[in-house]
PDB file of N, CA, C, O and CB in Angstrom:
ATOM      1  N   MET A   1      84.802  55.360 119.557  1.00  0.00           N
ATOM      2  CA  MET A   1      84.922  56.798 119.693  1.00  0.00           C
ATOM      3  C   MET A   1      84.424  57.450 118.407  1.00  0.00           C
ATOM      4  O   MET A   1      84.860  57.080 117.317  1.00  0.00           O
ATOM      5  CB  MET A   1      86.389  57.211 120.003  1.00  0.00           C
ATOM      6  N   SER A   2      83.534  58.396 118.521  1.00  0.00           N
ATOM      7  CA  SER A   2      82.960  59.077 117.363  1.00  0.00           C
ATOM      8  C   SER A   2      83.563  60.463 117.215  1.00  0.00           C
ATOM      9  O   SER A   2      83.660  61.210 118.189  1.00  0.00           O
ATOM     10  CB  SER A   2      81.431  59.171 117.487  1.00  0.00           C
ATOM     11  N   THR A   3      83.971  60.811 115.986  1.00  0.00           N
ATOM     12  CA  THR A   3      84.534  62.144 115.728  1.00  0.00           C
ATOM     13  C   THR A   3      83.483  63.109 115.226  1.00  0.00           C
ATOM     14  O   THR A   3      83.744  64.305 115.101  1.00  0.00           O
ATOM     15  CB  THR A   3      85.667  62.057 114.722  1.00  0.00           C
ATOM     16  N   GLY A   4      82.300  62.603 114.937  1.00  0.00           N
ATOM     17  CA  GLY A   4      81.243  63.453 114.412  1.00  0.00           C
ATOM     18  C   GLY A   4      81.301  63.612 112.901  1.00  0.00           C
ATOM     19  O   GLY A   4      80.463  64.310 112.331  1.00  0.00           O
ATOM     20  N   MET A   5      82.271  62.983 112.234  1.00  0.00           N
ATOM     21  CA  MET A   5      82.386  63.061 110.779  1.00  0.00           C
ATOM     22  C   MET A   5      81.994  61.723 110.179  1.00  0.00           C
ATOM     23  O   MET A   5      82.289  60.665 110.735  1.00  0.00           O
ATOM     24  CB  MET A   5      83.823  63.455 110.350  1.00  0.00           C
ATOM     25  N   SER A   6      81.329  61.787 109.046  1.00  0.00           N
ATOM     26  CA  SER A   6      81.003  60.561 108.325  1.00  0.00           C
ATOM     27  C   SER A   6      82.273  60.060 107.635  1.00  0.00           C
ATOM     28  O   SER A   6      83.274  60.772 107.558  1.00  0.00           O
ATOM     29  CB  SER A   6      79.848  60.799 107.287  1.00  0.00           C
ATOM     30  N   LEU A   7      82.217  58.853 107.146  1.00  0.00           N
ATOM     31  CA  LEU A   7      83.370  58.280 106.457  1.00  0.00           C
ATOM     32  C   LEU A   7      83.794  59.122 105.247  1.00  0.00           C
ATOM     33  O   LEU A   7      84.985  59.390 105.087  1.00  0.00           O
ATOM     34  CB  LEU A   7      83.053  56.856 106.013  1.00  0.00           C
ATOM     35  N   PRO A   8      82.843  59.552 104.381  1.00  0.00           N
ATOM     36  CA  PRO A   8      83.263  60.397 103.255  1.00  0.00           C
ATOM     37  C   PRO A   8      83.878  61.725 103.707  1.00  0.00           C
ATOM     38  O   PRO A   8      84.845  62.193 103.106  1.00  0.00           O
ATOM     39  CB  PRO A   8      82.073  60.672 102.349  1.00  0.00           C
ATOM     40  N   GLU A   9      83.323  62.338 104.767  1.00  0.00           N
ATOM     41  CA  GLU A   9      83.897  63.589 105.276  1.00  0.00           C
ATOM     42  C   GLU A   9      85.304  63.364 105.806  1.00  0.00           C
ATOM     43  O   GLU A   9      86.201  64.175 105.574  1.00  0.00           O
ATOM     44  CB  GLU A   9      83.009  64.181 106.380  1.00  0.00           C
ATOM     45  N   THR A  10      85.491  62.268 106.513  1.00  0.00           N
ATOM     46  CA  THR A  10      86.811  61.941 107.049  1.00  0.00           C
ATOM     47  C   THR A  10      87.808  61.737 105.916  1.00  0.00           C
ATOM     48  O   THR A  10      88.947  62.195 105.997  1.00  0.00           O
ATOM     49  CB  THR A  10      86.741  60.682 107.933  1.00  0.00           C
ATOM     50  N   GLY A  11      87.378  61.049 104.856  1.00  0.00           N
ATOM     51  CA  GLY A  11      88.246  60.831 103.700  1.00  0.00           C
ATOM     52  C   GLY A  11      88.639  62.133 103.027  1.00  0.00           C
ATOM     53  O   GLY A  11      89.797  62.314 102.650  1.00  0.00           O
ATOM     54  N   ARG A  12      87.680  63.045 102.873  1.00  0.00           N
ATOM     55  CA  ARG A  12      87.989  64.350 102.260  1.00  0.00           C
ATOM     56  C   ARG A  12      88.957  65.132 103.137  1.00  0.00           C
ATOM     57  O   ARG A  12      89.899  65.747 102.637  1.00  0.00           O
ATOM     58  CB  ARG A  12      86.695  65.173 102.032  1.00  0.00           C
ATOM     59  N   TYR A  13      88.725  65.107 104.444  1.00  0.00           N
ATOM     60  CA  TYR A  13      89.606  65.816 105.381  1.00  0.00           C
ATOM     61  C   TYR A  13      91.029  65.263 105.287  1.00  0.00           C
ATOM     62  O   TYR A  13      91.988  66.026 105.175  1.00  0.00           O
ATOM     63  CB  TYR A  13      89.074  65.694 106.836  1.00  0.00           C
ATOM     64  N   LEU A  14      91.164  63.938 105.332  1.00  0.00           N
ATOM     65  CA  LEU A  14      92.490  63.328 105.255  1.00  0.00           C
ATOM     66  C   LEU A  14      93.158  63.624 103.911  1.00  0.00           C
ATOM     67  O   LEU A  14      94.367  63.849 103.847  1.00  0.00           O
ATOM     68  CB  LEU A  14      92.390  61.814 105.472  1.00  0.00           C
ATOM     69  N   GLY A  15      92.370  63.621 102.853  1.00  0.00           N
ATOM     70  CA  GLY A  15      92.917  63.948 101.527  1.00  0.00           C
ATOM     71  C   GLY A  15      93.440  65.375 101.470  1.00  0.00           C
ATOM     72  O   GLY A  15      94.512  65.620 100.917  1.00  0.00           O
ATOM     73  N   ARG A  16      92.692  66.322 102.038  1.00  0.00           N
ATOM     74  CA  ARG A  16      93.147  67.725 102.062  1.00  0.00           C
ATOM     75  C   ARG A  16      94.421  67.864 102.883  1.00  0.00           C
ATOM     76  O   ARG A  16      95.341  68.586 102.498  1.00  0.00           O
ATOM     77  CB  ARG A  16      92.047  68.646 102.637  1.00  0.00           C
ATOM     78  N   GLN A  17      94.468  67.170 104.013  1.00  0.00           N
ATOM     79  CA  GLN A  17      95.654  67.262 104.862  1.00  0.00           C
ATOM     80  C   GLN A  17      96.877  66.658 104.168  1.00  0.00           C
ATOM     81  O   GLN A  17      97.975  67.209 104.253  1.00  0.00           O
ATOM     82  CB  GLN A  17      95.404  66.556 106.203  1.00  0.00           C
ATOM     83  N   LEU A  18      96.693  65.545 103.494  1.00  0.00           N
ATOM     84  CA  LEU A  18      97.788  64.914 102.767  1.00  0.00           C
ATOM     85  C   LEU A  18      98.272  65.810 101.636  1.00  0.00           C
ATOM     86  O   LEU A  18      99.477  65.978 101.445  1.00  0.00           O
ATOM     87  CB  LEU A  18      97.351  63.554 102.214  1.00  0.00           C
ATOM     88  N   ALA A  19      97.336  66.386 100.885  1.00  0.00           N
ATOM     89  CA  ALA A  19      97.710  67.270  99.778  1.00  0.00           C
ATOM     90  C   ALA A  19      98.473  68.482 100.297  1.00  0.00           C
ATOM     91  O   ALA A  19      99.473  68.885  99.703  1.00  0.00           O
ATOM     92  CB  ALA A  19      96.461  67.723  98.998  1.00  0.00           C
ATOM     93  N   GLN A  20      98.013  69.064 101.395  1.00  0.00           N
ATOM     94  CA  GLN A  20      98.706  70.218 101.961  1.00  0.00           C
ATOM     95  C   GLN A  20     100.110  69.824 102.417  1.00  0.00           C
ATOM     96  O   GLN A  20     101.066  70.562 102.182  1.00  0.00           O
ATOM     97  CB  GLN A  20      97.904  70.809 103.139  1.00  0.00           C
ATOM     98  N   SER A  21     100.240  68.682 103.058  1.00  0.00           N
ATOM     99  CA  SER A  21     101.554  68.227 103.511  1.00  0.00           C
ATOM    100  C   SER A  21     102.505  68.024 102.338  1.00  0.00           C
ATOM    101  O   SER A  21     103.672  68.411 102.401  1.00  0.00           O
ATOM    102  CB  SER A  21     101.421  66.928 104.306  1.00  0.00           C
ATOM    103  N   LEU A  22     102.001  67.417 101.269  1.00  0.00           N
ATOM    104  CA  LEU A  22     102.850  67.188 100.097  1.00  0.00           C
ATOM    105  C   LEU A  22     103.267  68.508  99.446  1.00  0.00           C
ATOM    106  O   LEU A  22     104.414  68.656  99.023  1.00  0.00           O
ATOM    107  CB  LEU A  22     102.119  66.307  99.074  1.00  0.00           C
ATOM    108  N   ARG A  23     102.337  69.470  99.365  1.00  0.00           N
ATOM    109  CA  ARG A  23     102.692  70.774  98.796  1.00  0.00           C
ATOM    110  C   ARG A  23     103.767  71.447  99.633  1.00  0.00           C
ATOM    111  O   ARG A  23     104.710  72.022  99.090  1.00  0.00           O
ATOM    112  CB  ARG A  23     101.453  71.681  98.697  1.00  0.00           C
ATOM    113  N   LEU A  24     103.633  71.380 100.945  1.00  0.00           N
ATOM    114  CA  LEU A  24     104.630  72.003 101.814  1.00  0.00           C
ATOM    115  C   LEU A  24     105.982  71.305 101.699  1.00  0.00           C
ATOM    116  O   LEU A  24     107.023  71.954 101.798  1.00  0.00           O
ATOM    117  CB  LEU A  24     104.153  71.982 103.266  1.00  0.00           C
ATOM    118  N   MET A  25     105.976  69.996 101.492  1.00  0.00           N
ATOM    119  CA  MET A  25     107.229  69.251 101.371  1.00  0.00           C
ATOM    120  C   MET A  25     108.016  69.672 100.135  1.00  0.00           C
ATOM    121  O   MET A  25     109.247  69.669 100.156  1.00  0.00           O
ATOM    122  CB  MET A  25     106.949  67.752 101.320  1.00  0.00           C
ATOM    123  N   VAL A  26     107.330  70.029  99.076  1.00  0.00           N
ATOM    124  CA  VAL A  26     108.016  70.429  97.853  1.00  0.00           C
ATOM    125  C   VAL A  26     108.093  71.947  97.713  1.00  0.00           C
ATOM    126  O   VAL A  26     108.574  72.459  96.702  1.00  0.00           O
ATOM    127  CB  VAL A  26     107.315  69.835  96.646  1.00  0.00           C
ATOM    128  N   GLY A  27     107.623  72.657  98.722  1.00  0.00           N
ATOM    129  CA  GLY A  27     107.745  74.107  98.728  1.00  0.00           C
ATOM    130  C   GLY A  27     106.659  74.855  97.986  1.00  0.00           C
ATOM    131  O   GLY A  27     106.806  76.048  97.719  1.00  0.00           O
ATOM    132  N   GLN A  28     105.574  74.184  97.649  1.00  0.00           N
ATOM    133  CA  GLN A  28     104.479  74.853  96.957  1.00  0.00           C
ATOM    134  C   GLN A  28     103.523  75.429  97.996  1.00  0.00           C
ATOM    135  O   GLN A  28     103.001  74.678  98.820  1.00  0.00           O
ATOM    136  CB  GLN A  28     103.736  73.872  95.998  1.00  0.00           C
ATOM    137  N   PRO A  29     103.279  76.727  97.983  1.00  0.00           N
ATOM    138  CA  PRO A  29     102.394  77.322  98.972  1.00  0.00           C
ATOM    139  C   PRO A  29     100.945  76.895  98.786  1.00  0.00           C
ATOM    140  O   PRO A  29     100.553  76.458  97.704  1.00  0.00           O
ATOM    141  CB  PRO A  29     102.493  78.823  98.912  1.00  0.00           C
ATOM    142  N   ASP A  30     100.158  77.022  99.838  1.00  0.00           N
ATOM    143  CA  ASP A  30      98.771  76.578  99.864  1.00  0.00           C
ATOM    144  C   ASP A  30      97.830  77.773  99.729  1.00  0.00           C
ATOM    145  O   ASP A  30      97.521  78.435 100.720  1.00  0.00           O
ATOM    146  CB  ASP A  30      98.476  75.803 101.162  1.00  0.00           C
ATOM    147  N   TYR A  31      97.377  78.048  98.518  1.00  0.00           N
ATOM    148  CA  TYR A  31      96.498  79.193  98.269  1.00  0.00           C
ATOM    149  C   TYR A  31      95.156  79.021  98.969  1.00  0.00           C
ATOM    150  O   TYR A  31      94.611  79.991  99.496  1.00  0.00           O
ATOM    151  CB  TYR A  31      96.283  79.383  96.766  1.00  0.00           C
ATOM    152  N   GLY A  32      94.618  77.818  98.983  1.00  0.00           N
ATOM    153  CA  GLY A  32      93.357  77.574  99.673  1.00  0.00           C
ATOM    154  C   GLY A  32      93.470  77.855 101.166  1.00  0.00           C
ATOM    155  O   GLY A  32      92.558  78.425 101.765  1.00  0.00           O
ATOM    156  N   GLY A  33      94.579  77.459 101.761  1.00  0.00           N
ATOM    157  CA  GLY A  33      94.811  77.741 103.170  1.00  0.00           C
ATOM    158  C   GLY A  33      94.917  79.232 103.428  1.00  0.00           C
ATOM    159  O   GLY A  33      94.422  79.740 104.435  1.00  0.00           O
ATOM    160  N   TYR A  34      95.570  79.931 102.501  1.00  0.00           N
ATOM    161  CA  TYR A  34      95.677  81.388 102.605  1.00  0.00           C
ATOM    162  C   TYR A  34      94.297  82.035 102.553  1.00  0.00           C
ATOM    163  O   TYR A  34      94.003  82.938 103.337  1.00  0.00           O
ATOM    164  CB  TYR A  34      96.566  81.946 101.479  1.00  0.00           C
ATOM    165  N   LEU A  35      93.450  81.576 101.631  1.00  0.00           N
ATOM    166  CA  LEU A  35      92.099  82.136 101.523  1.00  0.00           C
ATOM    167  C   LEU A  35      91.292  81.874 102.794  1.00  0.00           C
ATOM    168  O   LEU A  35      90.567  82.753 103.260  1.00  0.00           O
ATOM    169  CB  LEU A  35      91.370  81.545 100.305  1.00  0.00           C
ATOM    170  N   ARG A  36      91.415  80.666 103.356  1.00  0.00           N
ATOM    171  CA  ARG A  36      90.695  80.359 104.598  1.00  0.00           C
ATOM    172  C   ARG A  36      91.190  81.241 105.737  1.00  0.00           C
ATOM    173  O   ARG A  36      90.397  81.728 106.543  1.00  0.00           O
ATOM    174  CB  ARG A  36      90.862  78.871 104.968  1.00  0.00           C
ATOM    175  N   HIS A  37      92.499  81.445 105.802  1.00  0.00           N
ATOM    176  CA  HIS A  37      93.079  82.319 106.827  1.00  0.00           C
ATOM    177  C   HIS A  37      92.562  83.746 106.681  1.00  0.00           C
ATOM    178  O   HIS A  37      92.166  84.372 107.665  1.00  0.00           O
ATOM    179  CB  HIS A  37      94.615  82.302 106.743  1.00  0.00           C
ATOM    180  N   MET A  38      92.566  84.254 105.465  1.00  0.00           N
ATOM    181  CA  MET A  38      92.105  85.624 105.230  1.00  0.00           C
ATOM    182  C   MET A  38      90.633  85.776 105.621  1.00  0.00           C
ATOM    183  O   MET A  38      90.257  86.771 106.241  1.00  0.00           O
ATOM    184  CB  MET A  38      92.306  86.013 103.751  1.00  0.00           C
ATOM    185  N   GLN A  39      89.805  84.804 105.265  1.00  0.00           N
ATOM    186  CA  GLN A  39      88.381  84.878 105.594  1.00  0.00           C
ATOM    187  C   GLN A  39      88.170  84.830 107.108  1.00  0.00           C
ATOM    188  O   GLN A  39      87.323  85.544 107.645  1.00  0.00           O
ATOM    189  CB  GLN A  39      87.613  83.731 104.914  1.00  0.00           C
ATOM    190  N   ALA A  40      88.937  83.991 107.784  1.00  0.00           N
ATOM    191  CA  ALA A  40      88.754  83.812 109.228  1.00  0.00           C
ATOM    192  C   ALA A  40      89.331  84.962 110.046  1.00  0.00           C
ATOM    193  O   ALA A  40      88.747  85.351 111.057  1.00  0.00           O
ATOM    194  CB  ALA A  40      89.392  82.515 109.667  1.00  0.00           C
ATOM    195  N   THR A  41      90.462  85.508 109.627  1.00  0.00           N
ATOM    196  CA  THR A  41      91.149  86.496 110.475  1.00  0.00           C
ATOM    197  C   THR A  41      91.168  87.911 109.916  1.00  0.00           C
ATOM    198  O   THR A  41      91.378  88.865 110.665  1.00  0.00           O
ATOM    199  CB  THR A  41      92.550  86.058 110.704  1.00  0.00           C
ATOM    200  N   HIS A  42      90.956  88.062 108.623  1.00  0.00           N
ATOM    201  CA  HIS A  42      90.982  89.385 107.994  1.00  0.00           C
ATOM    202  C   HIS A  42      89.821  89.540 107.006  1.00  0.00           C
ATOM    203  O   HIS A  42      90.055  89.850 105.838  1.00  0.00           O
ATOM    204  CB  HIS A  42      92.329  89.611 107.274  1.00  0.00           C
ATOM    205  N   PRO A  43      88.582  89.332 107.447  1.00  0.00           N
ATOM    206  CA  PRO A  43      87.457  89.358 106.510  1.00  0.00           C
ATOM    207  C   PRO A  43      87.240  90.718 105.851  1.00  0.00           C
ATOM    208  O   PRO A  43      86.566  90.807 104.825  1.00  0.00           O
ATOM    209  CB  PRO A  43      86.202  88.950 107.222  1.00  0.00           C
ATOM    210  N   ASP A  44      87.799  91.766 106.425  1.00  0.00           N
ATOM    211  CA  ASP A  44      87.639  93.117 105.872  1.00  0.00           C
ATOM    212  C   ASP A  44      88.640  93.423 104.764  1.00  0.00           C
ATOM    213  O   ASP A  44      88.518  94.445 104.089  1.00  0.00           O
ATOM    214  CB  ASP A  44      87.781  94.144 106.973  1.00  0.00           C
ATOM    215  N   GLN A  45      89.632  92.546 104.568  1.00  0.00           N
ATOM    216  CA  GLN A  45      90.662  92.766 103.547  1.00  0.00           C
ATOM    217  C   GLN A  45      90.410  91.885 102.329  1.00  0.00           C
ATOM    218  O   GLN A  45      89.911  90.766 102.443  1.00  0.00           O
ATOM    219  CB  GLN A  45      92.064  92.487 104.122  1.00  0.00           C
ATOM    220  N   THR A  46      90.766  92.413 101.170  1.00  0.00           N
ATOM    221  CA  THR A  46      90.646  91.641  99.936  1.00  0.00           C
ATOM    222  C   THR A  46      91.891  90.765  99.802  1.00  0.00           C
ATOM    223  O   THR A  46      93.008  91.281  99.841  1.00  0.00           O
ATOM    224  CB  THR A  46      90.475  92.580  98.686  1.00  0.00           C
ATOM    225  N   PRO A  47      91.719  89.445  99.646  1.00  0.00           N
ATOM    226  CA  PRO A  47      92.887  88.576  99.501  1.00  0.00           C
ATOM    227  C   PRO A  47      93.566  88.783  98.144  1.00  0.00           C
ATOM    228  O   PRO A  47      92.948  89.248  97.186  1.00  0.00           O
ATOM    229  CB  PRO A  47      92.479  87.105  99.667  1.00  0.00           C
ATOM    230  N   MET A  48      94.838  88.429  98.090  1.00  0.00           N
ATOM    231  CA  MET A  48      95.583  88.494  96.835  1.00  0.00           C
ATOM    232  C   MET A  48      94.985  87.509  95.838  1.00  0.00           C
ATOM    233  O   MET A  48      94.360  86.520  96.221  1.00  0.00           O
ATOM    234  CB  MET A  48      97.088  88.194  97.066  1.00  0.00           C
ATOM    235  N   THR A  49      95.183  87.788  94.574  1.00  0.00           N
ATOM    236  CA  THR A  49      94.810  86.816  93.547  1.00  0.00           C
ATOM    237  C   THR A  49      95.756  85.629  93.670  1.00  0.00           C
ATOM    238  O   THR A  49      96.806  85.722  94.306  1.00  0.00           O
ATOM    239  CB  THR A  49      94.866  87.446  92.104  1.00  0.00           C
ATOM    240  N   GLU A  50      95.378  84.525  93.060  1.00  0.00           N
ATOM    241  CA  GLU A  50      96.238  83.343  93.120  1.00  0.00           C
ATOM    242  C   GLU A  50      97.608  83.635  92.508  1.00  0.00           C
ATOM    243  O   GLU A  50      98.632  83.208  93.042  1.00  0.00           O
ATOM    244  CB  GLU A  50      95.575  82.159  92.396  1.00  0.00           C
ATOM    245  N   LYS A  51      97.626  84.358  91.397  1.00  0.00           N
ATOM    246  CA  LYS A  51      98.892  84.691  90.739  1.00  0.00           C
ATOM    247  C   LYS A  51      99.760  85.571  91.648  1.00  0.00           C
ATOM    248  O   LYS A  51     100.959  85.329  91.783  1.00  0.00           O
ATOM    249  CB  LYS A  51      98.627  85.408  89.393  1.00  0.00           C
ATOM    250  N   ALA A  52      99.162  86.579  92.262  1.00  0.00           N
ATOM    251  CA  ALA A  52      99.911  87.467  93.157  1.00  0.00           C
ATOM    252  C   ALA A  52     100.406  86.712  94.389  1.00  0.00           C
ATOM    253  O   ALA A  52     101.511  86.959  94.874  1.00  0.00           O
ATOM    254  CB  ALA A  52      99.036  88.659  93.584  1.00  0.00           C
ATOM    255  N   PHE A  53      99.581  85.787  94.895  1.00  0.00           N
ATOM    256  CA  PHE A  53      99.965  84.992  96.053  1.00  0.00           C
ATOM    257  C   PHE A  53     101.207  84.161  95.754  1.00  0.00           C
ATOM    258  O   PHE A  53     102.160  84.168  96.533  1.00  0.00           O
ATOM    259  CB  PHE A  53      98.811  84.085  96.484  1.00  0.00           C
ATOM    260  N   PHE A  54     101.205  83.443  94.628  1.00  0.00           N
ATOM    261  CA  PHE A  54     102.354  82.605  94.285  1.00  0.00           C
ATOM    262  C   PHE A  54     103.592  83.453  94.014  1.00  0.00           C
ATOM    263  O   PHE A  54     104.700  83.059  94.377  1.00  0.00           O
ATOM    264  CB  PHE A  54     102.035  81.737  93.065  1.00  0.00           C
ATOM    265  N   ARG A  55     103.418  84.605  93.383  1.00  0.00           N
ATOM    266  CA  ARG A  55     104.550  85.498  93.132  1.00  0.00           C
ATOM    267  C   ARG A  55     105.150  85.977  94.460  1.00  0.00           C
ATOM    268  O   ARG A  55     106.370  85.980  94.628  1.00  0.00           O
ATOM    269  CB  ARG A  55     104.107  86.711  92.267  1.00  0.00           C
ATOM    270  N   GLU A  56     104.297  86.377  95.393  1.00  0.00           N
ATOM    271  CA  GLU A  56     104.766  86.858  96.693  1.00  0.00           C
ATOM    272  C   GLU A  56     105.473  85.750  97.458  1.00  0.00           C
ATOM    273  O   GLU A  56     106.511  85.994  98.072  1.00  0.00           O
ATOM    274  CB  GLU A  56     103.595  87.404  97.519  1.00  0.00           C
ATOM    275  N   ARG A  57     104.929  84.533  97.433  1.00  0.00           N
ATOM    276  CA  ARG A  57     105.557  83.403  98.131  1.00  0.00           C
ATOM    277  C   ARG A  57     106.898  83.055  97.499  1.00  0.00           C
ATOM    278  O   ARG A  57     107.852  82.724  98.203  1.00  0.00           O
ATOM    279  CB  ARG A  57     104.632  82.173  98.113  1.00  0.00           C
ATOM    280  N   GLU A  58     106.974  83.129  96.173  1.00  0.00           N
ATOM    281  CA  GLU A  58     108.232  82.847  95.488  1.00  0.00           C
ATOM    282  C   GLU A  58     109.290  83.883  95.850  1.00  0.00           C
ATOM    283  O   GLU A  58     110.449  83.542  96.088  1.00  0.00           O
ATOM    284  CB  GLU A  58     108.020  82.815  93.968  1.00  0.00           C
ATOM    285  N   GLN A  59     108.888  85.137  95.891  1.00  0.00           N
ATOM    286  CA  GLN A  59     109.831  86.197  96.271  1.00  0.00           C
ATOM    287  C   GLN A  59     110.281  86.026  97.714  1.00  0.00           C
ATOM    288  O   GLN A  59     111.453  86.234  98.027  1.00  0.00           O
ATOM    289  CB  GLN A  59     109.193  87.586  96.078  1.00  0.00           C
ATOM    290  N   ALA A  60     109.362  85.650  98.595  1.00  0.00           N
ATOM    291  CA  ALA A  60     109.727  85.440  99.994  1.00  0.00           C
ATOM    292  C   ALA A  60     110.695  84.267 100.137  1.00  0.00           C
ATOM    293  O   ALA A  60     111.599  84.290 100.972  1.00  0.00           O
ATOM    294  CB  ALA A  60     108.472  85.196 100.842  1.00  0.00           C
ATOM    295  N   ARG A  61     110.494  83.249  99.315  1.00  0.00           N
ATOM    296  CA  ARG A  61     111.341  82.066  99.420  1.00  0.00           C
ATOM    297  C   ARG A  61     112.716  82.260  98.779  1.00  0.00           C
ATOM    298  O   ARG A  61     113.734  81.840  99.330  1.00  0.00           O
ATOM    299  CB  ARG A  61     110.649  80.889  98.783  1.00  0.00           C
ATOM    300  N   TYR A  62     112.732  82.896  97.618  1.00  0.00           N
ATOM    301  CA  TYR A  62     113.975  83.002  96.861  1.00  0.00           C
ATOM    302  C   TYR A  62     114.584  84.392  96.875  1.00  0.00           C
ATOM    303  O   TYR A  62     115.587  84.621  96.198  1.00  0.00           O
ATOM    304  CB  TYR A  62     113.737  82.591  95.454  1.00  0.00           C
ATOM    305  N   GLY A  63     114.019  85.318  97.615  1.00  0.00           N
ATOM    306  CA  GLY A  63     114.600  86.640  97.709  1.00  0.00           C
ATOM    307  C   GLY A  63     114.305  87.541  96.519  1.00  0.00           C
ATOM    308  O   GLY A  63     115.038  88.499  96.273  1.00  0.00           O
ATOM    309  N   GLY A  64     113.262  87.252  95.793  1.00  0.00           N
ATOM    310  CA  GLY A  64     112.875  88.113  94.679  1.00  0.00           C
ATOM    311  C   GLY A  64     113.899  88.175  93.566  1.00  0.00           C
ATOM    312  O   GLY A  64     114.010  89.198  92.891  1.00  0.00           O
ATOM    313  N   GLY A  65     114.652  87.100  93.358  1.00  0.00           N
ATOM    314  CA  GLY A  65     115.614  87.063  92.268  1.00  0.00           C
ATOM    315  C   GLY A  65     116.983  87.584  92.638  1.00  0.00           C
ATOM    316  O   GLY A  65     117.909  87.516  91.829  1.00  0.00           O
ATOM    317  N   LYS A  66     117.132  88.104  93.841  1.00  0.00           N
ATOM    318  CA  LYS A  66     118.433  88.589  94.268  1.00  0.00           C
ATOM    319  C   LYS A  66     119.310  87.380  94.610  1.00  0.00           C
ATOM    320  O   LYS A  66     118.879  86.463  95.310  1.00  0.00           O
ATOM    321  CB  LYS A  66     118.301  89.559  95.491  1.00  0.00           C
ATOM    322  N   GLY A  67     120.508  87.396  94.119  1.00  0.00           N
ATOM    323  CA  GLY A  67     121.426  86.320  94.455  1.00  0.00           C
ATOM    324  C   GLY A  67     121.829  86.429  95.922  1.00  0.00           C
ATOM    325  O   GLY A  67     121.996  87.525  96.457  1.00  0.00           O
ATOM    326  N   ARG A  68     121.978  85.294  96.547  1.00  0.00           N
ATOM    327  CA  ARG A  68     122.423  85.320  97.928  1.00  0.00           C
ATOM    328  C   ARG A  68     123.325  84.116  98.179  1.00  0.00           C
ATOM    329  O   ARG A  68     123.201  83.066  97.549  1.00  0.00           O
ATOM    330  CB  ARG A  68     121.216  85.326  98.903  1.00  0.00           C
ATOM    331  N   CYS A  69     124.193  84.309  99.082  1.00  0.00           N
ATOM    332  CA  CYS A  69     125.132  83.245  99.422  1.00  0.00           C
ATOM    333  C   CYS A  69     124.563  82.417 100.566  1.00  0.00           C
ATOM    334  O   CYS A  69     124.104  82.958 101.572  1.00  0.00           O
ATOM    335  CB  CYS A  69     126.519  83.828  99.801  1.00  0.00           C
ATOM    336  N   CYS A  70     124.600  81.134 100.404  1.00  0.00           N
ATOM    337  CA  CYS A  70     124.177  80.182 101.445  1.00  0.00           C
ATOM    338  C   CYS A  70     122.729  80.370 101.742  1.00  0.00           C
ATOM    339  O   CYS A  70     122.176  79.668 102.589  1.00  0.00           O
ATOM    340  CB  CYS A  70     124.999  80.345 102.727  1.00  0.00           C
TER     341      CYS A  70
END
C-alpha cells in the first residue's frame, strides 16, 4: 500500500506528530499548529505573535493569575 510519501517525508510527518503529542501531554501549546490554522481558516487576519500566543494560552489554562478552587 502506497501513501504517496517518501520515507524521509513520512519520517518528518511522524516526527511532527510525535512532537505535537508530547507538547500537548505537558500542556505546551502548539504555535506552529496555530499558524497553520490561521493561514487555512483565517487568511485575512494577522496571527498573534509567538509571545502573545503563549501568554493567551497560559491565561486560558490558568485563569490569568486568578486563584481558583479545584
